[in-house]
Residue frames as qw, qx, qy, qz and C-alpha x, y, z in Angstrom:
[[0.000, 0.889, 0.457, 0.000, 0.00, 0.00, 0.00],
 [0.512, 0.331, 0.019, 0.792, 1.63, 3.19, -1.21],
 [0.126, -0.666, -0.069, -0.732, -0.46, 6.03, 0.20],
 [0.097, 0.067, -0.717, 0.687, -0.38, 6.87, 3.92],
 [0.192, -0.580, -0.791, -0.012, -3.59, 6.38, 5.85],
 [0.086, -0.465, -0.027, -0.880, -5.57, 9.58, 6.26],
 [0.368, -0.433, -0.759, 0.317, -7.35, 10.33, 9.51],
 [0.233, -0.788, -0.114, -0.559, -9.37, 12.81, 11.52],
 [0.517, -0.011, -0.627, 0.583, -8.22, 13.66, 15.01],
 [0.412, -0.842, -0.134, -0.321, -9.18, 15.14, 18.34],
 [0.698, 0.080, -0.388, 0.596, -5.78, 15.85, 19.84],
 [0.348, -0.899, -0.144, -0.223, -6.08, 17.75, 23.11],
 [0.576, -0.735, 0.333, 0.130, -2.70, 16.86, 24.66],
 [0.761, 0.608, -0.224, -0.001, -0.23, 16.60, 21.76],
 [0.452, 0.561, -0.579, 0.382, 3.02, 16.56, 23.75],
 [0.569, -0.542, 0.395, -0.475, 1.90, 15.34, 27.16],
 [0.287, 0.320, -0.903, 0.009, 3.78, 12.11, 27.99],
 [0.274, 0.049, 0.818, -0.503, 0.98, 11.09, 30.36],
 [0.623, 0.311, 0.010, -0.718, -1.73, 11.24, 27.70],
 [0.564, 0.091, 0.817, 0.084, -3.23, 8.13, 26.14],
 [0.283, 0.345, -0.462, -0.766, -4.02, 7.79, 22.44],
 [0.632, 0.259, 0.688, -0.243, -7.11, 5.97, 21.16],
 [0.139, 0.250, -0.664, -0.691, -7.09, 4.82, 17.53],
 [0.549, 0.300, 0.632, -0.458, -10.71, 4.07, 16.58],
 [0.034, -0.114, 0.777, 0.619, -11.38, 2.28, 13.27],
 [0.587, 0.210, 0.102, -0.775, -14.77, 2.67, 11.58],
 [0.670, 0.138, 0.723, -0.096, -16.88, -0.11, 10.08],
 [0.363, 0.167, 0.723, 0.563, -17.47, -1.20, 6.49],
 [0.135, 0.665, 0.585, 0.445, -19.03, 1.50, 4.32],
 [0.263, -0.919, -0.214, 0.202, -18.53, 4.34, 6.81],
 [0.527, 0.629, -0.173, 0.544, -15.58, 6.73, 6.98],
 [0.445, 0.099, -0.498, 0.737, -13.30, 8.50, 9.44],
 [0.231, -0.313, 0.125, -0.913, -16.06, 10.89, 10.57],
 [0.640, -0.323, -0.591, -0.371, -18.46, 8.11, 11.56],
 [0.711, -0.425, -0.500, 0.251, -17.11, 7.51, 15.08],
 [0.330, 0.386, -0.231, 0.830, -15.60, 10.93, 15.77],
 [0.430, -0.611, -0.030, -0.664, -18.42, 12.03, 18.06],
 [0.854, -0.335, -0.391, 0.075, -17.56, 9.16, 20.43],
 [0.502, 0.201, -0.382, 0.750, -14.59, 11.15, 21.71],
 [0.236, -0.477, 0.086, -0.843, -17.05, 13.53, 23.34],
 [0.782, -0.396, -0.032, -0.480, -18.85, 10.82, 25.33],
 [0.940, -0.042, -0.300, 0.155, -16.12, 8.26, 25.94],
 [0.398, 0.467, -0.427, 0.665, -13.38, 10.48, 27.38],
 [0.561, -0.568, -0.545, 0.256, -13.45, 10.12, 31.18],
 [0.141, -0.967, -0.035, -0.207, -13.46, 13.31, 33.21],
 [0.341, -0.851, 0.398, 0.035, -10.01, 14.62, 34.12],
 [0.813, -0.093, 0.487, 0.305, -8.29, 12.02, 31.90],
 [0.102, 0.707, -0.397, -0.577, -5.88, 13.02, 29.14],
 [0.670, 0.201, 0.696, 0.164, -6.82, 11.21, 25.93],
 [0.190, 0.497, -0.414, -0.739, -6.06, 12.00, 22.29],
 [0.729, 0.330, 0.566, -0.198, -8.29, 10.47, 19.62],
 [0.050, 0.397, -0.649, -0.647, -7.36, 9.40, 16.09],
 [0.719, 0.374, 0.467, -0.353, -10.00, 8.28, 13.56],
 [0.234, -0.289, 0.722, 0.583, -8.33, 6.60, 10.56],
 [0.635, 0.447, -0.044, -0.628, -10.04, 6.49, 7.17],
 [0.850, 0.086, 0.519, 0.026, -10.54, 3.15, 5.41],
 [0.232, -0.471, 0.574, 0.628, -8.19, 2.56, 2.51],
 [0.165, 0.207, 0.847, 0.461, -10.74, 1.08, 0.07],
 [0.410, 0.143, -0.007, -0.901, -13.68, 2.82, -1.59],
 [0.091, 0.191, 0.976, 0.052, -16.75, 0.55, -1.60],
 [0.323, -0.310, -0.415, -0.792, -20.28, 1.03, -3.01],
 [0.067, 0.148, 0.797, -0.582, -22.99, 1.27, -0.36],
 [0.415, 0.628, 0.537, -0.381, -25.96, 2.47, -2.46],
 [0.560, 0.618, 0.390, 0.391, -26.66, 3.67, -6.02],
 [0.281, 0.786, -0.023, 0.551, -24.31, 6.57, -6.72],
 [0.444, -0.814, 0.253, -0.276, -22.96, 6.37, -3.16],
 [0.772, 0.218, -0.515, 0.301, -19.73, 4.97, -1.75],
 [0.582, -0.793, 0.140, -0.113, -18.06, 4.60, 1.61],
 [0.208, 0.673, -0.695, 0.146, -14.71, 3.45, 2.93],
 [0.964, -0.231, -0.033, -0.124, -13.59, 0.04, 4.13],
 [0.385, -0.686, 0.610, 0.094, -10.49, -1.71, 5.47],
 [0.174, -0.147, 0.893, 0.390, -10.98, -4.54, 2.99],
 [0.499, 0.040, -0.386, -0.775, -13.68, -5.20, 0.36],
 [0.312, 0.102, 0.897, -0.295, -16.64, -7.42, 1.18],
 [0.318, -0.207, -0.648, -0.660, -19.63, -8.72, -0.74],
 [0.364, -0.172, 0.476, -0.782, -22.46, -7.97, 1.67],
 [0.837, 0.045, -0.112, -0.533, -24.75, -10.59, 0.15],
 [0.875, 0.156, -0.453, 0.074, -22.15, -13.31, 0.74],
 [0.198, -0.679, 0.546, -0.449, -20.98, -12.73, 4.30],
 [0.458, 0.088, -0.877, 0.115, -19.80, -15.89, 6.07],
 [0.687, -0.585, -0.266, -0.339, -21.94, -17.35, 8.86],
 [0.804, -0.522, 0.013, 0.286, -18.78, -18.33, 10.74],
 [0.288, 0.920, -0.226, 0.137, -15.94, -15.81, 10.55],
 [0.704, -0.651, 0.269, 0.091, -13.53, -17.65, 12.83],
 [0.756, -0.108, 0.433, 0.479, -11.15, -18.90, 10.11],
 [0.444, 0.840, 0.243, 0.197, -11.53, -15.88, 7.84],
 [0.492, -0.448, 0.134, 0.734, -8.43, -13.87, 6.92],
 [0.380, 0.873, 0.097, -0.291, -8.83, -10.73, 4.78],
 [0.825, 0.312, 0.161, 0.442, -6.56, -11.13, 1.71],
 [0.268, 0.815, -0.029, 0.513, -5.64, -7.45, 1.94],
 [0.636, -0.766, -0.064, 0.062, -4.50, -7.60, 5.55],
 [0.772, -0.174, 0.121, 0.600, -0.81, -7.93, 4.69],
 [0.331, 0.515, 0.210, 0.762, -1.08, -4.65, 2.77],
 [0.307, -0.834, -0.236, -0.392, -3.07, -2.78, 5.38],
 [0.745, -0.591, -0.169, 0.257, -1.01, -3.50, 8.49],
 [0.614, -0.003, 0.018, 0.789, 2.27, -1.87, 7.35],
 [0.038, 0.582, 0.219, 0.782, 0.36, 1.33, 6.55],
 [0.569, -0.748, -0.252, -0.228, -1.25, 1.29, 10.00],
 [0.766, -0.354, -0.123, 0.521, 2.11, 0.71, 11.72],
 [0.421, 0.267, 0.110, 0.860, 3.52, 3.67, 9.80],
 [0.227, -0.715, -0.259, -0.609, 0.60, 5.89, 10.82],
 [0.704, -0.683, -0.196, 0.019, 0.84, 4.98, 14.52],
 [0.747, -0.148, -0.036, 0.647, 4.65, 5.28, 14.51],
 [0.275, 0.572, 0.152, 0.757, 4.35, 8.79, 13.07],
 [0.410, -0.827, -0.140, -0.359, 2.95, 10.01, 16.40],
 [0.413, 0.425, -0.607, 0.530, 6.10, 8.82, 18.22],
 [0.599, -0.484, 0.266, -0.580, 4.22, 7.52, 21.25],
 [0.073, -0.277, 0.947, -0.147, 4.98, 4.39, 23.30],
 [0.452, -0.179, -0.777, -0.400, 2.72, 1.40, 22.81],
 [0.282, -0.353, -0.791, 0.413, 1.76, 1.37, 26.48],
 [0.138, 0.388, 0.239, -0.879, -0.08, 4.63, 25.78],
 [0.329, 0.108, -0.585, -0.733, -1.96, 3.27, 22.75],
 [0.506, 0.215, 0.723, -0.418, -5.53, 1.95, 22.91],
 [0.099, 0.042, -0.750, -0.653, -6.96, 0.24, 19.82],
 [0.401, 0.361, 0.669, -0.511, -10.67, 0.19, 19.10],
 [0.175, 0.108, -0.592, -0.779, -13.21, -0.09, 16.37],
 [0.647, 0.227, 0.393, -0.613, -16.72, -0.96, 15.23],
 [0.879, 0.390, 0.155, -0.228, -17.67, -4.03, 13.16],
 [0.836, 0.435, -0.092, 0.322, -14.98, -4.51, 10.50],
 [0.124, 0.785, -0.350, 0.496, -12.98, -1.86, 12.33],
 [0.696, -0.556, 0.359, -0.278, -13.21, -3.92, 15.52],
 [0.977, 0.102, 0.102, 0.158, -11.72, -6.92, 13.72],
 [0.561, 0.645, -0.190, 0.484, -8.89, -4.73, 12.46],
 [0.262, -0.782, 0.343, -0.450, -8.32, -3.16, 15.89],
 [0.890, -0.357, 0.267, -0.095, -8.04, -6.63, 17.43],
 [0.881, 0.330, 0.003, 0.337, -5.49, -7.66, 14.80],
 [0.266, 0.757, -0.260, 0.537, -3.45, -4.51, 15.41],
 [0.567, -0.681, 0.303, -0.352, -3.66, -5.01, 19.19],
 [0.947, -0.197, 0.253, 0.037, -2.42, -8.60, 18.94],
 [0.816, 0.405, 0.065, 0.406, 0.24, -7.91, 16.28],
 [0.016, -0.967, 0.166, -0.193, 1.75, -4.78, 17.79],
 [0.602, 0.428, -0.550, 0.389, 5.49, -5.02, 18.55],
 [0.105, 0.093, -0.697, 0.703, 4.77, -4.20, 22.20],
 [0.114, -0.520, -0.838, 0.117, 1.67, -4.63, 24.32],
 [0.093, -0.505, -0.198, -0.835, -0.83, -1.77, 23.83],
 [0.156, -0.141, 0.558, -0.803, -2.74, -0.32, 26.78],
 [0.484, 0.253, 0.654, -0.523, -6.16, -1.61, 25.80],
 [0.019, -0.104, -0.811, -0.576, -8.68, -2.90, 23.26],
 [0.445, 0.329, 0.400, -0.730, -12.26, -1.79, 22.55],
 [0.019, 0.063, 0.876, 0.478, -14.19, -4.15, 20.26],
 [0.445, 0.306, 0.315, -0.780, -17.65, -2.82, 19.32],
 [0.816, 0.396, 0.224, -0.358, -19.80, -5.39, 17.48],
 [0.158, 0.622, -0.719, -0.268, -16.77, -7.26, 16.16],
 [0.971, 0.074, -0.069, -0.216, -16.13, -10.96, 15.61],
 [0.641, -0.448, 0.582, 0.224, -13.57, -13.69, 16.00],
 [0.755, 0.625, -0.184, -0.082, -11.51, -14.06, 12.81],
 [0.463, 0.603, -0.598, 0.253, -8.13, -15.68, 12.21],
 [0.822, -0.521, -0.007, -0.230, -8.78, -18.05, 15.11],
 [0.926, -0.060, -0.100, 0.360, -5.50, -19.96, 14.93],
 [0.450, 0.474, -0.138, 0.744, -3.34, -16.88, 14.39],
 [0.308, -0.703, 0.084, -0.636, -5.08, -14.91, 17.13],
 [0.888, -0.448, -0.099, -0.039, -4.80, -17.80, 19.59],
 [0.801, 0.085, -0.140, 0.576, -1.03, -17.86, 19.09],
 [0.184, 0.559, -0.090, 0.803, -0.79, -14.07, 19.42],
 [0.587, -0.675, -0.047, -0.444, -2.91, -14.12, 22.59],
 [0.914, -0.274, -0.158, 0.255, -0.55, -16.70, 24.08],
 [0.562, 0.290, -0.133, 0.763, 2.31, -14.28, 23.42],
 [0.201, -0.662, 0.015, -0.722, 0.42, -11.40, 25.04],
 [0.812, -0.545, -0.129, -0.167, -0.26, -13.62, 28.07],
 [0.840, -0.039, -0.170, 0.513, 3.43, -14.48, 28.31],
 [0.272, 0.491, -0.089, 0.822, 4.38, -10.79, 28.13],
 [0.469, -0.673, -0.048, -0.570, 1.88, -9.93, 30.86],
 [0.900, -0.385, -0.179, 0.102, 3.17, -12.72, 33.10],
 [0.698, 0.148, -0.151, 0.684, 6.73, -11.47, 32.69],
 [0.119, 0.443, -0.055, 0.887, 5.87, -7.82, 33.31],
 [0.102, -0.309, -0.739, 0.590, 3.21, -8.36, 35.97],
 [0.265, 0.047, -0.139, -0.953, 0.63, -6.39, 33.96],
 [0.451, 0.341, 0.733, -0.378, -3.11, -7.07, 34.04],
 [0.052, 0.085, 0.705, 0.702, -4.70, -7.78, 30.68],
 [0.293, 0.514, 0.569, -0.570, -8.03, -6.01, 30.12],
 [0.028, 0.091, 0.634, 0.768, -10.25, -5.73, 27.05],
 [0.396, 0.346, 0.414, -0.743, -13.73, -4.39, 26.33],
 [0.024, 0.150, 0.852, 0.501, -16.40, -5.91, 24.06],
 [0.447, 0.315, 0.387, -0.743, -19.96, -4.98, 23.14],
 [0.080, -0.032, -0.837, -0.540, -22.54, -6.60, 20.87],
 [0.586, 0.006, 0.057, -0.808, -26.25, -6.49, 20.14],
 [0.515, -0.018, 0.833, -0.202, -28.20, -9.67, 20.85],
 [0.647, 0.560, 0.498, -0.139, -30.18, -9.27, 17.60],
 [0.037, -0.654, 0.449, 0.608, -27.36, -8.17, 15.30],
 [0.836, 0.445, 0.276, -0.166, -28.36, -9.15, 11.72],
 [0.463, 0.804, -0.372, -0.016, -24.93, -8.35, 10.24],
 [0.361, 0.399, -0.784, 0.308, -22.44, -9.98, 12.60],
 [0.746, -0.459, -0.448, -0.179, -23.98, -12.51, 15.01],
 [0.375, -0.794, 0.337, -0.339, -23.19, -11.85, 18.66],
 [0.974, -0.183, 0.103, 0.079, -21.86, -15.41, 18.88],
 [0.688, 0.526, -0.169, 0.469, -18.71, -14.16, 17.14],
 [0.067, -0.723, 0.362, -0.584, -17.96, -11.79, 20.02],
 [0.830, -0.448, 0.197, -0.266, -18.86, -14.49, 22.55],
 [0.953, 0.135, -0.046, 0.268, -16.26, -16.80, 20.97],
 [0.400, 0.659, -0.253, 0.585, -13.74, -13.95, 20.98],
 [0.428, -0.696, 0.299, -0.493, -14.33, -13.28, 24.67],
 [0.963, -0.244, 0.101, -0.051, -13.93, -16.96, 25.51],
 [0.815, 0.352, -0.139, 0.439, -10.59, -17.02, 23.71],
 [0.101, 0.718, -0.290, 0.625, -9.38, -13.87, 25.46],
 [0.670, -0.588, 0.239, -0.385, -10.42, -15.19, 28.87],
 [0.993, -0.028, -0.019, 0.117, -8.66, -18.48, 28.18],
 [0.667, 0.360, -0.175, 0.629, -5.46, -16.45, 27.82],
 [0.475, -0.305, -0.437, 0.700, -5.76, -14.55, 31.08],
 [0.013, 0.321, 0.156, 0.934, -7.71, -11.47, 30.03],
 [0.107, 0.464, 0.631, -0.613, -10.22, -9.65, 32.16],
 [0.061, 0.287, 0.631, 0.718, -13.06, -8.96, 29.73],
 [0.256, 0.378, 0.400, -0.795, -15.70, -6.27, 30.23],
 [0.076, 0.245, 0.826, 0.502, -18.77, -7.00, 28.08],
 [0.357, 0.299, 0.246, -0.850, -21.80, -4.89, 27.20],
 [0.078, 0.270, 0.899, 0.335, -24.60, -7.02, 25.75],
 [0.278, 0.291, 0.227, -0.887, -27.69, -5.12, 24.67],
 [0.491, 0.479, 0.724, -0.076, -31.06, -5.78, 23.06],
 [0.301, 0.806, -0.099, -0.500, -30.33, -4.27, 19.70],
 [0.869, 0.470, 0.118, 0.097, -28.71, -4.76, 16.35],
 [0.728, 0.178, 0.038, 0.661, -25.55, -3.58, 14.62],
 [0.051, -0.881, -0.102, -0.459, -25.05, -0.37, 16.55],
 [0.425, 0.081, -0.529, 0.730, -23.37, 1.43, 19.46],
 [0.377, -0.749, -0.389, -0.381, -26.17, 2.32, 21.90],
 [0.221, -0.784, 0.297, -0.499, -25.80, 4.06, 25.24],
 [0.889, -0.426, 0.156, -0.061, -25.37, 0.84, 27.30],
 [0.870, 0.208, 0.010, 0.447, -22.26, 0.08, 25.23],
 [0.246, 0.742, -0.131, 0.609, -21.04, 3.69, 25.43],
 [0.533, -0.750, 0.168, -0.355, -21.49, 3.80, 29.21],
 [0.926, -0.306, 0.177, 0.133, -19.54, 0.60, 29.81],
 [0.729, 0.430, -0.004, 0.533, -16.82, 1.56, 27.31],
 [0.045, -0.840, 0.154, -0.518, -16.46, 4.85, 29.18],
 [0.736, -0.620, 0.226, -0.154, -15.97, 2.95, 32.44],
 [0.937, 0.062, 0.099, 0.328, -13.41, 0.69, 30.79],
 [0.473, 0.647, -0.089, 0.592, -11.39, 3.67, 29.56],
 [0.342, -0.819, 0.190, -0.420, -11.58, 5.26, 32.96],
 [0.889, -0.421, 0.180, 0.003, -10.18, 2.09, 34.53],
 [0.881, 0.107, 0.154, 0.434, -7.20, 1.66, 32.19],
 [0.400, 0.668, 0.004, 0.627, -6.08, 5.28, 31.75]]
C-alpha cells in the first residue's frame, strides 16, 4: 500500500507524555467521521486522551451513486456465517500502513488503545495482537472472531508478556443480541478465547442490532476510565 492512511483527530494533549491515544477504526461502508463524536462521550473526566480516527483505505459502493470506505472489500450478500477462520486477503497490505501511521505520532505502545466498530473492531483486534509491544487496551464494538489460529497464538504471546511484566490484561467488548450483520456469537467466541489467555473482559450485551447504543457507550467509558 503506497499512500499513507488519512485520519481525523481530536488531539487535546499533543506533547503530554501522560496522555493516552485511542485509535478508533470505523466499520465497512462508513468513513473517518463516523465515530468521531464518540470522543465527546467516551473520554473520562479529568483524563488526558487524544483520539485518532483513521479512514478506510478502500472505496466501496454502499448504495446507487454512493460509496463509503472500508479496510478490505466485502460482498455484503455473501458474508460468512462463521468468521472464525476468515483472513482478509488485503490484511498484509493494510497492516504496514497502519504501523507507519501509529509510529508517526512517536508515542509508546503502552499509551496506545486500539478500538473499532464491526470490520474496524476486527482490524483493531489484529493490530492489538500484532503490535510489537503490548498496547494499553482494546475496545471491540460489534466485532467478531476471525483468524482463530493466528489470534490464539498471538494471545498466548500477550499472556506471556503480561506474566513477565506483571501487567493485568483487560479488554472491552460490546454486541447487540439481535445483530443481523455480525452474530453476537462471534464476540462471545472472541471473549472466551481472550479469557482463556488470562484477560479480564468487560462485556456490554444489549437488546439491539448492529449499533453502538448508550449501554455500550457507558460501559466503554468505564473501561477507559479504569485503564487510563
